[in-house]
All heavy atoms as a GROMACS GRO file, in nm:
protein
  634
    1MET      N    1   0.082  -0.118   0.000
    1MET     CA    2   0.000   0.000   0.000
    1MET      C    3   0.087   0.125   0.000
    1MET      O    4   0.174   0.140   0.085
    1MET     CB    5  -0.089   0.004   0.122
    1MET     CG    6  -0.197  -0.097   0.125
    1MET     SD    7  -0.309  -0.050   0.256
    1MET     CE    8  -0.430  -0.173   0.236
    2ALA      N    9   0.062   0.209  -0.095
    2ALA     CA   10   0.137   0.334  -0.103
    2ALA      C   11   0.073   0.438  -0.012
    2ALA      O   12  -0.048   0.438   0.009
    2ALA     CB   13   0.138   0.384  -0.246
    3MET      N   14   0.156   0.525   0.043
    3MET     CA   15   0.103   0.630   0.130
    3MET      C   16   0.036   0.736   0.044
    3MET      O   17   0.090   0.777  -0.058
    3MET     CB   18   0.216   0.692   0.212
    3MET     CG   19   0.276   0.592   0.304
    3MET     SD   20   0.349   0.653   0.454
    3MET     CE   21   0.260   0.792   0.501
    4LYS      N   22  -0.080   0.781   0.087
    4LYS     CA   23  -0.152   0.883   0.012
    4LYS      C   24  -0.105   1.020   0.057
    4LYS      O   25  -0.083   1.045   0.175
    4LYS     CB   26  -0.302   0.870   0.036
    4LYS     CG   27  -0.361   0.745  -0.027
    4LYS     CD   28  -0.509   0.744  -0.012
    4LYS     CE   29  -0.567   0.619  -0.075
    4LYS     NZ   30  -0.710   0.613  -0.064
    5ARG      N   31  -0.092   1.108  -0.039
    5ARG     CA   32  -0.051   1.244  -0.012
    5ARG      C   33  -0.175   1.330   0.010
    5ARG      O   34  -0.274   1.314  -0.060
    5ARG     CB   35   0.030   1.297  -0.130
    5ARG     CG   36   0.095   1.427  -0.102
    5ARG     CD   37   0.187   1.462  -0.214
    5ARG     NE   38   0.224   1.601  -0.196
    5ARG     CZ   39   0.272   1.678  -0.289
    5ARG    NH1   40   0.290   1.631  -0.408
    5ARG    NH2   41   0.303   1.802  -0.264
    6GLU      N   42  -0.165   1.418   0.107
    6GLU     CA   43  -0.278   1.506   0.134
    6GLU      C   44  -0.303   1.596   0.014
    6GLU      O   45  -0.210   1.652  -0.043
    6GLU     CB   46  -0.245   1.594   0.255
    6GLU     CG   47  -0.310   1.546   0.381
    6GLU     CD   48  -0.285   1.643   0.493
    6GLU    OE1   49  -0.335   1.756   0.486
    6GLU    OE2   50  -0.214   1.604   0.586
    7ARG      N   51  -0.428   1.610  -0.022
    7ARG     CA   52  -0.461   1.696  -0.135
    7ARG      C   53  -0.465   1.841  -0.091
    7ARG      O   54  -0.505   1.873   0.019
    7ARG     CB   55  -0.597   1.656  -0.192
    7ARG     CG   56  -0.589   1.522  -0.259
    7ARG     CD   57  -0.714   1.492  -0.334
    7ARG     NE   58  -0.700   1.359  -0.393
    7ARG     CZ   59  -0.792   1.300  -0.461
    7ARG    NH1   60  -0.909   1.358  -0.478
    7ARG    NH2   61  -0.771   1.182  -0.514
    8GLY      N   62  -0.424   1.927  -0.182
    8GLY     CA   63  -0.430   2.069  -0.154
    8GLY      C   64  -0.310   2.123  -0.078
    8GLY      O   65  -0.301   2.242  -0.055
    9ARG      N   66  -0.217   2.035  -0.040
    9ARG     CA   67  -0.099   2.081   0.033
    9ARG      C   68   0.021   2.083  -0.059
    9ARG      O   69   0.056   1.982  -0.118
    9ARG     CB   70  -0.069   1.988   0.149
    9ARG     CG   71  -0.144   2.029   0.271
    9ARG     CD   72  -0.081   1.977   0.394
    9ARG     NE   73   0.058   2.018   0.410
    9ARG     CZ   74   0.109   2.052   0.527
    9ARG    NH1   75   0.035   2.050   0.632
    9ARG    NH2   76   0.234   2.084   0.537
   10LYS      N   77   0.084   2.198  -0.070
   10LYS     CA   78   0.206   2.208  -0.148
   10LYS      C   79   0.325   2.203  -0.054
   10LYS      O   80   0.318   2.256   0.057
   10LYS     CB   81   0.209   2.339  -0.225
   10LYS     CG   82   0.108   2.347  -0.336
   10LYS     CD   83   0.125   2.475  -0.412
   10LYS     CE   84   0.022   2.487  -0.521
   10LYS     NZ   85   0.032   2.613  -0.592
   11PRO      N   86   0.434   2.142  -0.096
   11PRO     CA   87   0.553   2.145  -0.011
   11PRO      C   88   0.607   2.288  -0.002
   11PRO      O   89   0.591   2.367  -0.094
   11PRO     CB   90   0.652   2.053  -0.082
   11PRO     CG   91   0.602   2.040  -0.220
   11PRO     CD   92   0.455   2.064  -0.217
   12LYS      N   93   0.670   2.319   0.110
   12LYS     CA   94   0.722   2.453   0.132
   12LYS      C   95   0.833   2.483   0.033
   12LYS      O   96   0.926   2.404   0.015
   12LYS     CB   97   0.775   2.465   0.275
   12LYS     CG   98   0.817   2.604   0.312
   12LYS     CD   99   0.863   2.610   0.455
   12LYS     CE  100   0.912   2.749   0.486
   12LYS     NZ  101   0.972   2.758   0.619
   13LYS      N  102   0.824   2.598  -0.033
   13LYS     CA  103   0.923   2.638  -0.132
   13LYS      C  104   1.051   2.680  -0.061
   13LYS      O  105   1.048   2.760   0.031
   13LYS     CB  106   0.869   2.755  -0.214
   13LYS     CG  107   0.964   2.809  -0.317
   13LYS     CD  108   0.922   2.772  -0.455
   13LYS     CE  109   1.001   2.849  -0.558
   13LYS     NZ  110   1.110   2.778  -0.610
   14LYS      N  111   1.164   2.622  -0.104
   14LYS     CA  112   1.291   2.657  -0.044
   14LYS      C  113   1.340   2.787  -0.106
   14LYS      O  114   1.321   2.810  -0.225
   14LYS     CB  115   1.392   2.546  -0.068
   14LYS     CG  116   1.357   2.418   0.003
   14LYS     CD  117   1.458   2.312  -0.022
   14LYS     CE  118   1.418   2.185   0.048
   14LYS     NZ  119   1.499   2.073   0.011
   15ILE      N  120   1.404   2.869  -0.027
   15ILE     CA  121   1.455   2.996  -0.078
   15ILE      C  122   1.606   2.989  -0.086
   15ILE      O  123   1.672   2.922  -0.007
   15ILE     CB  124   1.411   3.114   0.010
   15ILE    CG1  125   1.451   3.092   0.155
   15ILE    CG2  126   1.263   3.140  -0.003
   15ILE    CD1  127   1.442   3.214   0.241
   16CYS      N  128   1.660   3.061  -0.182
   16CYS     CA  129   1.804   3.063  -0.204
   16CYS      C  130   1.870   3.149  -0.095
   16CYS      O  131   1.840   3.268  -0.082
   16CYS     CB  132   1.834   3.119  -0.342
   16CYS     SG  133   2.010   3.133  -0.377
   17SER      N  134   1.959   3.090  -0.017
   17SER     CA  135   2.024   3.164   0.091
   17SER      C  136   2.118   3.271   0.037
   17SER      O  137   2.142   3.372   0.103
   17SER     CB  138   2.100   3.068   0.182
   17SER     OG  139   2.200   3.001   0.110
   18PHE      N  140   2.170   3.251  -0.083
   18PHE     CA  141   2.259   3.351  -0.143
   18PHE      C  142   2.180   3.473  -0.189
   18PHE      O  143   2.228   3.585  -0.178
   18PHE     CB  144   2.336   3.290  -0.260
   18PHE     CG  145   2.428   3.179  -0.220
   18PHE    CD1  146   2.402   3.048  -0.256
   18PHE    CD2  147   2.541   3.204  -0.145
   18PHE    CE1  148   2.487   2.945  -0.219
   18PHE    CE2  149   2.627   3.102  -0.106
   18PHE     CZ  150   2.599   2.972  -0.144
   19CYS      N  151   2.058   3.453  -0.239
   19CYS     CA  152   1.973   3.565  -0.280
   19CYS      C  153   1.928   3.646  -0.159
   19CYS      O  154   1.920   3.768  -0.165
   19CYS     CB  155   1.851   3.515  -0.357
   19CYS     SG  156   1.887   3.459  -0.523
   20VAL      N  157   1.900   3.578  -0.048
   20VAL     CA  158   1.858   3.647   0.074
   20VAL      C  159   1.970   3.737   0.126
   20VAL      O  160   1.946   3.851   0.167
   20VAL     CB  161   1.816   3.544   0.182
   20VAL    CG1  162   1.794   3.610   0.316
   20VAL    CG2  163   1.692   3.471   0.138
   21ASP      N  164   2.094   3.686   0.121
   21ASP     CA  165   2.210   3.764   0.168
   21ASP      C  166   2.260   3.862   0.063
   21ASP      O  167   2.355   3.935   0.090
   21ASP     CB  168   2.324   3.669   0.207
   21ASP     CG  169   2.286   3.579   0.323
   21ASP    OD1  170   2.193   3.616   0.398
   21ASP    OD2  171   2.348   3.473   0.338
   22LYS      N  172   2.201   3.862  -0.056
   22LYS     CA  173   2.239   3.949  -0.168
   22LYS      C  174   2.387   3.933  -0.203
   22LYS      O  175   2.462   4.028  -0.214
   22LYS     CB  176   2.206   4.095  -0.138
   22LYS     CG  177   2.056   4.116  -0.124
   22LYS     CD  178   2.022   4.259  -0.098
   22LYS     CE  179   1.871   4.271  -0.085
   22LYS     NZ  180   1.829   4.397  -0.027
   23VAL      N  181   2.429   3.806  -0.219
   23VAL     CA  182   2.566   3.773  -0.255
   23VAL      C  183   2.582   3.787  -0.406
   23VAL      O  184   2.502   3.731  -0.483
   23VAL     CB  185   2.600   3.628  -0.210
   23VAL    CG1  186   2.737   3.586  -0.259
   23VAL    CG2  187   2.590   3.615  -0.061
   24SER      N  188   2.682   3.863  -0.449
   24SER     CA  189   2.703   3.880  -0.594
   24SER      C  190   2.785   3.766  -0.652
   24SER      O  191   2.759   3.721  -0.763
   24SER     CB  192   2.771   4.014  -0.622
   24SER     OG  193   2.895   4.020  -0.555
   25SER      N  194   2.886   3.718  -0.578
   25SER     CA  195   2.965   3.605  -0.625
   25SER      C  196   3.004   3.518  -0.505
   25SER      O  197   3.020   3.567  -0.394
   25SER     CB  198   3.090   3.653  -0.698
   25SER     OG  199   3.173   3.724  -0.609
   26ILE      N  200   3.022   3.390  -0.531
   26ILE     CA  201   3.054   3.294  -0.426
   26ILE      C  202   3.204   3.266  -0.433
   26ILE      O  203   3.258   3.231  -0.538
   26ILE     CB  204   2.973   3.164  -0.443
   26ILE    CG1  205   2.824   3.197  -0.439
   26ILE    CG2  206   3.010   3.063  -0.336
   26ILE    CD1  207   2.734   3.083  -0.478
   27ASP      N  208   3.272   3.281  -0.319
   27ASP     CA  209   3.417   3.266  -0.313
   27ASP      C  210   3.454   3.120  -0.285
   27ASP      O  211   3.396   3.058  -0.196
   27ASP     CB  212   3.473   3.356  -0.205
   27ASP     CG  213   3.624   3.367  -0.208
   27ASP    OD1  214   3.684   3.330  -0.310
   27ASP    OD2  215   3.682   3.411  -0.107
   28TYR      N  216   3.549   3.066  -0.358
   28TYR     CA  217   3.591   2.927  -0.339
   28TYR      C  218   3.670   2.909  -0.210
   28TYR      O  219   3.689   2.797  -0.164
   28TYR     CB  220   3.671   2.876  -0.459
   28TYR     CG  221   3.806   2.942  -0.476
   28TYR    CD1  222   3.920   2.887  -0.419
   28TYR    CD2  223   3.820   3.059  -0.550
   28TYR    CE1  224   4.044   2.946  -0.434
   28TYR    CE2  225   3.943   3.120  -0.566
   28TYR     CZ  226   4.055   3.063  -0.507
   28TYR     OH  227   4.176   3.122  -0.521
   29LYS      N  228   3.714   3.018  -0.147
   29LYS     CA  229   3.791   3.008  -0.023
   29LYS      C  230   3.702   3.007   0.102
   29LYS      O  231   3.751   2.988   0.212
   29LYS     CB  232   3.891   3.123  -0.015
   29LYS     CG  233   4.000   3.114  -0.121
   29LYS     CD  234   4.088   3.236  -0.119
   29LYS     CE  235   4.024   3.340  -0.207
   29LYS     NZ  236   4.108   3.457  -0.230
   30ASP      N  237   3.572   3.028   0.083
   30ASP     CA  238   3.477   3.029   0.195
   30ASP      C  239   3.432   2.886   0.224
   30ASP      O  240   3.323   2.843   0.186
   30ASP     CB  241   3.359   3.119   0.160
   30ASP     CG  242   3.267   3.144   0.278
   30ASP    OD1  243   3.302   3.101   0.389
   30ASP    OD2  244   3.162   3.207   0.258
   31LEU      N  245   3.518   2.809   0.291
   31LEU     CA  246   3.495   2.666   0.309
   31LEU      C  247   3.375   2.630   0.396
   31LEU      O  248   3.303   2.536   0.361
   31LEU     CB  249   3.622   2.600   0.365
   31LEU     CG  250   3.743   2.606   0.272
   31LEU    CD1  251   3.860   2.534   0.336
   31LEU    CD2  252   3.710   2.546   0.139
   32PRO      N  253   3.348   2.701   0.505
   32PRO     CA  254   3.229   2.662   0.584
   32PRO      C  255   3.100   2.670   0.504
   32PRO      O  256   3.012   2.585   0.516
   32PRO     CB  257   3.230   2.762   0.700
   32PRO     CG  258   3.370   2.808   0.711
   32PRO     CD  259   3.426   2.804   0.572
   33LYS      N  260   3.089   2.772   0.420
   33LYS     CA  261   2.968   2.788   0.338
   33LYS      C  262   2.961   2.678   0.231
   33LYS      O  263   2.855   2.622   0.206
   33LYS     CB  264   2.965   2.925   0.274
   33LYS     CG  265   2.832   2.955   0.206
   33LYS     CD  266   2.819   3.100   0.174
   33LYS     CE  267   2.757   3.169   0.292
   33LYS     NZ  268   2.714   3.305   0.269
   34LEU      N  269   3.074   2.645   0.170
   34LEU     CA  270   3.075   2.543   0.065
   34LEU      C  271   3.049   2.403   0.123
   34LEU      O  272   2.988   2.321   0.056
   34LEU     CB  273   3.209   2.544  -0.009
   34LEU     CG  274   3.239   2.667  -0.094
   34LEU    CD1  275   3.375   2.652  -0.158
   34LEU    CD2  276   3.132   2.689  -0.198
   35ARG      N  277   3.094   2.379   0.246
   35ARG     CA  278   3.072   2.248   0.307
   35ARG      C  279   2.924   2.221   0.332
   35ARG      O  280   2.882   2.106   0.338
   35ARG     CB  281   3.150   2.237   0.437
   35ARG     CG  282   3.296   2.206   0.411
   35ARG     CD  283   3.361   2.137   0.529
   35ARG     NE  284   3.498   2.104   0.495
   35ARG     CZ  285   3.604   2.172   0.538
   35ARG    NH1  286   3.588   2.274   0.617
   35ARG    NH2  287   3.724   2.136   0.501
   36ARG      N  288   2.846   2.327   0.350
   36ARG     CA  289   2.701   2.309   0.370
   36ARG      C  290   2.634   2.252   0.246
   36ARG      O  291   2.528   2.192   0.254
   36ARG     CB  292   2.635   2.445   0.400
   36ARG     CG  293   2.656   2.491   0.541
   36ARG     CD  294   2.583   2.619   0.572
   36ARG     NE  295   2.458   2.636   0.503
   36ARG     CZ  296   2.402   2.753   0.476
   36ARG    NH1  297   2.463   2.864   0.511
   36ARG    NH2  298   2.286   2.760   0.414
   37TYR      N  299   2.696   2.270   0.129
   37TYR     CA  300   2.636   2.226   0.004
   37TYR      C  301   2.702   2.102  -0.054
   37TYR      O  302   2.687   2.072  -0.171
   37TYR     CB  303   2.639   2.341  -0.098
   37TYR     CG  304   2.557   2.458  -0.050
   37TYR    CD1  305   2.617   2.571   0.002
   37TYR    CD2  306   2.418   2.452  -0.051
   37TYR    CE1  307   2.541   2.677   0.049
   37TYR    CE2  308   2.342   2.557  -0.006
   37TYR     CZ  309   2.404   2.668   0.045
   37TYR     OH  310   2.328   2.772   0.093
   38THR      N  311   2.776   2.030   0.030
   38THR     CA  312   2.832   1.901  -0.010
   38THR      C  313   2.793   1.796   0.093
   38THR      O  314   2.772   1.829   0.210
   38THR     CB  315   2.986   1.906  -0.022
   38THR    OG1  316   3.040   1.947   0.102
   38THR    CG2  317   3.031   1.999  -0.132
   39THR      N  318   2.782   1.672   0.049
   39THR     CA  319   2.749   1.563   0.140
   39THR      C  320   2.875   1.521   0.215
   39THR      O  321   2.986   1.567   0.184
   39THR     CB  322   2.694   1.441   0.063
   39THR    OG1  323   2.795   1.393  -0.025
   39THR    CG2  324   2.570   1.478  -0.015
   40GLU      N  325   2.859   1.431   0.311
   40GLU     CA  326   2.977   1.384   0.383
   40GLU      C  327   3.068   1.299   0.294
   40GLU      O  328   3.185   1.283   0.322
   40GLU     CB  329   2.942   1.311   0.512
   40GLU     CG  330   2.831   1.211   0.521
   40GLU     CD  331   2.688   1.256   0.503
   40GLU    OE1  332   2.650   1.369   0.532
   40GLU    OE2  333   2.613   1.170   0.456
   41ARG      N  334   3.013   1.249   0.184
   41ARG     CA  335   3.094   1.174   0.088
   41ARG      C  336   3.163   1.264  -0.013
   41ARG      O  337   3.240   1.216  -0.097
   41ARG     CB  338   3.007   1.072   0.015
   41ARG     CG  339   2.952   0.966   0.109
   41ARG     CD  340   2.896   0.851   0.035
   41ARG     NE  341   2.993   0.793  -0.055
   41ARG     CZ  342   3.042   0.672  -0.045
   41ARG    NH1  343   3.004   0.595   0.054
   41ARG    NH2  344   3.127   0.626  -0.132
   42GLY      N  345   3.133   1.393  -0.010
   42GLY     CA  346   3.200   1.488  -0.098
   42GLY      C  347   3.121   1.525  -0.222
   42GLY      O  348   3.172   1.598  -0.307
   43LYS      N  349   2.999   1.476  -0.234
   43LYS     CA  350   2.918   1.508  -0.352
   43LYS      C  351   2.850   1.644  -0.336
   43LYS      O  352   2.814   1.684  -0.223
   43LYS     CB  353   2.809   1.403  -0.373
   43LYS     CG  354   2.862   1.267  -0.411
   43LYS     CD  355   2.747   1.172  -0.432
   43LYS     CE  356   2.794   1.038  -0.483
   43LYS     NZ  357   2.680   0.950  -0.511
   44ILE      N  358   2.829   1.713  -0.447
   44ILE     CA  359   2.761   1.843  -0.445
   44ILE      C  360   2.610   1.819  -0.440
   44ILE      O  361   2.558   1.738  -0.517
   44ILE     CB  362   2.798   1.924  -0.570
   44ILE    CG1  363   2.948   1.949  -0.576
   44ILE    CG2  364   2.722   2.056  -0.572
   44ILE    CD1  365   2.997   2.010  -0.705
   45LEU      N  366   2.542   1.888  -0.348
   45LEU     CA  367   2.398   1.873  -0.337
   45LEU      C  368   2.327   1.934  -0.458
   45LEU      O  369   2.364   2.042  -0.502
   45LEU     CB  370   2.345   1.942  -0.210
   45LEU     CG  371   2.380   1.876  -0.078
   45LEU    CD1  372   2.329   1.962   0.037
   45LEU    CD2  373   2.320   1.738  -0.069
   46PRO      N  374   2.224   1.867  -0.509
   46PRO     CA  375   2.150   1.923  -0.623
   46PRO      C  376   2.062   2.040  -0.580
   46PRO      O  377   2.036   2.061  -0.460
   46PRO     CB  378   2.066   1.806  -0.671
   46PRO     CG  379   2.054   1.715  -0.556
   46PRO     CD  380   2.178   1.733  -0.475
   47ARG      N  381   2.016   2.114  -0.677
   47ARG     CA  382   1.938   2.234  -0.654
   47ARG      C  383   1.809   2.208  -0.580
   47ARG      O  384   1.768   2.284  -0.493
   47ARG     CB  385   1.905   2.294  -0.792
   47ARG     CG  386   1.910   2.440  -0.795
   47ARG     CD  387   1.874   2.488  -0.932
   47ARG     NE  388   1.753   2.566  -0.913
   47ARG     CZ  389   1.665   2.591  -1.006
   47ARG    NH1  390   1.681   2.543  -1.126
   47ARG    NH2  391   1.562   2.664  -0.981
   48ARG      N  392   1.743   2.099  -0.612
   48ARG     CA  393   1.614   2.070  -0.550
   48ARG      C  394   1.628   2.040  -0.402
   48ARG      O  395   1.534   2.057  -0.324
   48ARG     CB  396   1.542   1.956  -0.622
   48ARG     CG  397   1.616   1.826  -0.620
   48ARG     CD  398   1.549   1.722  -0.708
   48ARG     NE  399   1.641   1.620  -0.750
   48ARG     CZ  400   1.683   1.521  -0.675
   48ARG    NH1  401   1.642   1.509  -0.551
   48ARG    NH2  402   1.767   1.432  -0.722
   49ILE      N  403   1.745   1.996  -0.359
   49ILE     CA  404   1.769   1.970  -0.217
   49ILE      C  405   1.828   2.092  -0.146
   49ILE      O  406   1.786   2.127  -0.037
   49ILE     CB  407   1.860   1.847  -0.200
   49ILE    CG1  408   1.789   1.723  -0.255
   49ILE    CG2  409   1.900   1.827  -0.055
   49ILE    CD1  410   1.871   1.599  -0.256
   50SER      N  411   1.924   2.158  -0.211
   50SER     CA  412   1.988   2.273  -0.146
   50SER      C  413   1.898   2.396  -0.143
   50SER      O  414   1.913   2.480  -0.055
   50SER     CB  415   2.119   2.307  -0.217
   50SER     OG  416   2.094   2.354  -0.348
   51GLY      N  417   1.807   2.409  -0.240
   51GLY     CA  418   1.717   2.523  -0.243
   51GLY      C  419   1.775   2.645  -0.310
   51GLY      O  420   1.715   2.753  -0.304
   52ASN      N  421   1.890   2.632  -0.374
   52ASN     CA  422   1.950   2.746  -0.443
   52ASN      C  423   1.877   2.777  -0.572
   52ASN      O  424   1.817   2.689  -0.634
   52ASN     CB  425   2.097   2.717  -0.476
   52ASN     CG  426   2.183   2.710  -0.354
   52ASN    OD1  427   2.151   2.767  -0.251
   52ASN    ND2  428   2.294   2.641  -0.365
   53CYS      N  429   1.889   2.903  -0.617
   53CYS     CA  430   1.837   2.938  -0.750
   53CYS      C  431   1.941   2.889  -0.852
   53CYS      O  432   2.054   2.853  -0.817
   53CYS     CB  433   1.814   3.088  -0.762
   53CYS     SG  434   1.963   3.188  -0.753
   54ALA      N  435   1.904   2.887  -0.979
   54ALA     CA  436   1.992   2.832  -1.083
   54ALA      C  437   2.124   2.908  -1.094
   54ALA      O  438   2.231   2.848  -1.108
   54ALA     CB  439   1.919   2.832  -1.217
   55LYS      N  440   2.116   3.039  -1.086
   55LYS     CA  441   2.236   3.122  -1.098
   55LYS      C  442   2.336   3.092  -0.987
   55LYS      O  443   2.454   3.070  -1.012
   55LYS     CB  444   2.195   3.269  -1.093
   55LYS     CG  445   2.308   3.367  -1.090
   55LYS     CD  446   2.252   3.508  -1.076
   55LYS     CE  447   2.356   3.603  -1.026
   55LYS     NZ  448   2.301   3.735  -0.998
   56HIS      N  449   2.287   3.089  -0.863
   56HIS     CA  450   2.378   3.064  -0.752
   56HIS      C  451   2.420   2.918  -0.742
   56HIS      O  452   2.528   2.889  -0.691
   56HIS     CB  453   2.313   3.112  -0.621
   56HIS     CG  454   2.310   3.261  -0.610
   56HIS    ND1  455   2.193   3.332  -0.604
   56HIS    CD2  456   2.410   3.352  -0.607
   56HIS    CE1  457   2.222   3.461  -0.596
   56HIS    NE2  458   2.352   3.475  -0.598
   57GLN      N  459   2.339   2.826  -0.791
   57GLN     CA  460   2.380   2.685  -0.794
   57GLN      C  461   2.498   2.667  -0.888
   57GLN      O  462   2.593   2.595  -0.855
   57GLN     CB  463   2.263   2.596  -0.837
   57GLN     CG  464   2.297   2.448  -0.840
   57GLN     CD  465   2.316   2.385  -0.704
   57GLN    OE1  466   2.270   2.438  -0.604
   57GLN    NE2  467   2.383   2.272  -0.700
   58ARG      N  468   2.494   2.733  -1.003
   58ARG     CA  469   2.609   2.726  -1.096
   58ARG      C  470   2.734   2.785  -1.034
   58ARG      O  471   2.843   2.728  -1.044
   58ARG     CB  472   2.575   2.797  -1.227
   58ARG     CG  473   2.480   2.723  -1.315
   58ARG     CD  474   2.472   2.785  -1.454
   58ARG     NE  475   2.428   2.922  -1.452
   58ARG     CZ  476   2.300   2.963  -1.461
   58ARG    NH1  477   2.205   2.872  -1.472
   58ARG    NH2  478   2.269   3.090  -1.459
   59GLN      N  479   2.720   2.900  -0.968
   59GLN     CA  480   2.836   2.963  -0.904
   59GLN      C  481   2.890   2.876  -0.790
   59GLN      O  482   3.012   2.865  -0.773
   59GLN     CB  483   2.797   3.100  -0.848
   59GLN     CG  484   2.776   3.205  -0.954
   59GLN     CD  485   2.741   3.341  -0.894
   59GLN    OE1  486   2.736   3.356  -0.772
   59GLN    NE2  487   2.715   3.437  -0.978
   60MET      N  488   2.800   2.817  -0.714
   60MET     CA  489   2.841   2.734  -0.601
   60MET      C  490   2.912   2.608  -0.650
   60MET      O  491   3.015   2.568  -0.595
   60MET     CB  492   2.718   2.698  -0.517
   60MET     CG  493   2.748   2.633  -0.385
   60MET     SD  494   2.750   2.454  -0.386
   60MET     CE  495   2.592   2.417  -0.455
   61THR      N  496   2.861   2.548  -0.757
   61THR     CA  497   2.924   2.428  -0.813
   61THR      C  498   3.065   2.460  -0.863
   61THR      O  499   3.159   2.384  -0.838
   61THR     CB  500   2.838   2.373  -0.928
   61THR    OG1  501   2.710   2.342  -0.878
   61THR    CG2  502   2.900   2.249  -0.989
   62LEU      N  503   3.079   2.573  -0.930
   62LEU     CA  504   3.210   2.615  -0.980
   62LEU      C  505   3.307   2.640  -0.864
   62LEU      O  506   3.424   2.601  -0.870
   62LEU     CB  507   3.195   2.741  -1.066
   62LEU     CG  508   3.318   2.788  -1.140
   62LEU    CD1  509   3.360   2.684  -1.243
   62LEU    CD2  510   3.290   2.920  -1.207
   63ALA      N  511   3.257   2.703  -0.757
   63ALA     CA  512   3.342   2.730  -0.641
   63ALA      C  513   3.386   2.601  -0.573
   63ALA      O  514   3.502   2.588  -0.531
   63ALA     CB  515   3.267   2.818  -0.542
   64VAL      N  516   3.297   2.502  -0.562
   64VAL     CA  517   3.333   2.373  -0.501
   64VAL      C  518   3.439   2.304  -0.586
   64VAL      O  519   3.537   2.250  -0.534
   64VAL     CB  520   3.208   2.284  -0.484
   64VAL    CG1  521   3.248   2.141  -0.449
   64VAL    CG2  522   3.117   2.340  -0.376
   65LYS      N  523   3.422   2.307  -0.717
   65LYS     CA  524   3.519   2.242  -0.806
   65LYS      C  525   3.655   2.310  -0.798
   65LYS      O  526   3.759   2.243  -0.800
   65LYS     CB  527   3.467   2.242  -0.949
   65LYS     CG  528   3.350   2.147  -0.968
   65LYS     CD  529   3.296   2.152  -1.108
   65LYS     CE  530   3.178   2.057  -1.124
   65LYS     NZ  531   3.122   2.061  -1.259
   66ARG      N  532   3.657   2.442  -0.788
   66ARG     CA  533   3.784   2.514  -0.774
   66ARG      C  534   3.851   2.480  -0.640
   66ARG      O  535   3.973   2.461  -0.634
   66ARG     CB  536   3.761   2.665  -0.784
   66ARG     CG  537   3.737   2.710  -0.924
   66ARG     CD  538   3.713   2.859  -0.930
   66ARG     NE  539   3.695   2.900  -1.069
   66ARG     CZ  540   3.645   3.016  -1.106
   66ARG    NH1  541   3.606   3.104  -1.015
   66ARG    NH2  542   3.633   3.046  -1.234
   67ALA      N  543   3.772   2.473  -0.535
   67ALA     CA  544   3.828   2.441  -0.403
   67ALA      C  545   3.883   2.298  -0.401
   67ALA      O  546   3.983   2.270  -0.336
   67ALA     CB  547   3.720   2.458  -0.296
   68ARG      N  548   3.819   2.208  -0.474
   68ARG     CA  549   3.870   2.070  -0.483
   68ARG      C  550   4.003   2.066  -0.556
   68ARG      O  551   4.094   1.993  -0.517
   68ARG     CB  552   3.771   1.982  -0.558
   68ARG     CG  553   3.650   1.942  -0.479
   68ARG     CD  554   3.556   1.868  -0.569
   68ARG     NE  555   3.440   1.817  -0.500
   68ARG     CZ  556   3.333   1.770  -0.562
   68ARG    NH1  557   3.328   1.769  -0.694
   68ARG    NH2  558   3.232   1.725  -0.494
   69ASN      N  559   4.015   2.143  -0.664
   69ASN     CA  560   4.137   2.139  -0.745
   69ASN      C  561   4.259   2.189  -0.670
   69ASN      O  562   4.370   2.144  -0.697
   69ASN     CB  563   4.118   2.219  -0.875
   69ASN     CG  564   4.048   2.139  -0.980
   69ASN    OD1  565   4.057   2.017  -0.982
   69ASN    ND2  566   3.974   2.206  -1.066
   70ILE      N  567   4.241   2.284  -0.580
   70ILE     CA  568   4.357   2.330  -0.503
   70ILE      C  569   4.360   2.268  -0.363
   70ILE      O  570   4.424   2.320  -0.272
   70ILE     CB  571   4.365   2.483  -0.496
   70ILE    CG1  572   4.243   2.543  -0.430
   70ILE    CG2  573   4.384   2.542  -0.634
   70ILE    CD1  574   4.258   2.691  -0.402
   71ALA      N  575   4.288   2.157  -0.346
   71ALA     CA  576   4.292   2.071  -0.227
   71ALA      C  577   4.240   2.138  -0.101
   71ALA      O  578   4.285   2.107   0.009
   71ALA     CB  579   4.433   2.017  -0.205
   72LEU      N  580   4.145   2.228  -0.113
   72LEU     CA  581   4.079   2.284   0.006
   72LEU      C  582   3.964   2.194   0.049
   72LEU      O  583   3.934   2.185   0.167
   72LEU     CB  584   4.028   2.426  -0.022
   72LEU     CG  585   4.134   2.532  -0.053
   72LEU    CD1  586   4.069   2.663  -0.087
   72LEU    CD2  587   4.227   2.548   0.064
   73LEU      N  588   3.899   2.130  -0.049
   73LEU     CA  589   3.792   2.035  -0.022
   73LEU      C  590   3.830   1.900  -0.083
   73LEU      O  591   3.897   1.896  -0.186
   73LEU     CB  592   3.660   2.081  -0.087
   73LEU     CG  593   3.584   2.195  -0.023
   73LEU    CD1  594   3.464   2.232  -0.108
   73LEU    CD2  595   3.538   2.159   0.116
   74PRO      N  596   3.787   1.790  -0.022
   74PRO     CA  597   3.820   1.658  -0.078
   74PRO      C  598   3.728   1.624  -0.196
   74PRO      O  599   3.613   1.667  -0.202
   74PRO     CB  600   3.795   1.563   0.038
   74PRO     CG  601   3.690   1.631   0.119
   74PRO     CD  602   3.717   1.778   0.106
   75PHE      N  603   3.780   1.546  -0.290
   75PHE     CA  604   3.696   1.495  -0.399
   75PHE      C  605   3.602   1.390  -0.347
   75PHE      O  606   3.485   1.388  -0.382
   75PHE     CB  607   3.785   1.436  -0.511
   75PHE     CG  608   3.842   1.540  -0.602
   75PHE    CD1  609   3.970   1.588  -0.583
   75PHE    CD2  610   3.766   1.590  -0.708
   75PHE    CE1  611   4.021   1.684  -0.668
   75PHE    CE2  612   3.819   1.686  -0.792
   75PHE     CZ  613   3.947   1.734  -0.772
   76THR      N  614   3.652   1.300  -0.263
   76THR     CA  615   3.570   1.195  -0.202
   76THR      C  616   3.610   1.177  -0.057
   76THR      O  617   3.720   1.215  -0.017
   76THR     CB  618   3.588   1.059  -0.273
   76THR    OG1  619   3.724   1.023  -0.267
   76THR    CG2  620   3.540   1.064  -0.415
   77ALA      N  621   3.520   1.116   0.020
   77ALA     CA  622   3.552   1.081   0.158
   77ALA      C  623   3.615   0.942   0.160
   77ALA      O  624   3.580   0.857   0.080
   77ALA     CB  625   3.427   1.084   0.243
   78GLU      N  626   3.706   0.922   0.249
   78GLU     CA  627   3.773   0.791   0.254
   78GLU      C  628   3.719   0.706   0.366
   78GLU      O  629   3.676   0.748   0.465
   78GLU     CB  630   3.922   0.812   0.273
   78GLU     CG  631   3.982   0.880   0.152
   78GLU     CD  632   4.132   0.888   0.163
   78GLU    OE1  633   4.193   0.787   0.201
   78GLU    OE2  634   4.187   0.995   0.135
   0.00000   0.00000   0.00000
């Protein structure tokens, strides 16, 4: 038996934390902020889970990849 979803209820819309703070660009050296958007295994969280807008998700992904390349963040967890 599948669980029935309540009718008329929409899930709460997630808001982009970068838009709220009016961030123009995301810095790859800001490790505490970037760690919030990666899993413990080192994967980047998708937009639907993180709640970022498309523009900031692209910037955040680029920042995480840059931080990985200069060894500030791990590629994978061991």
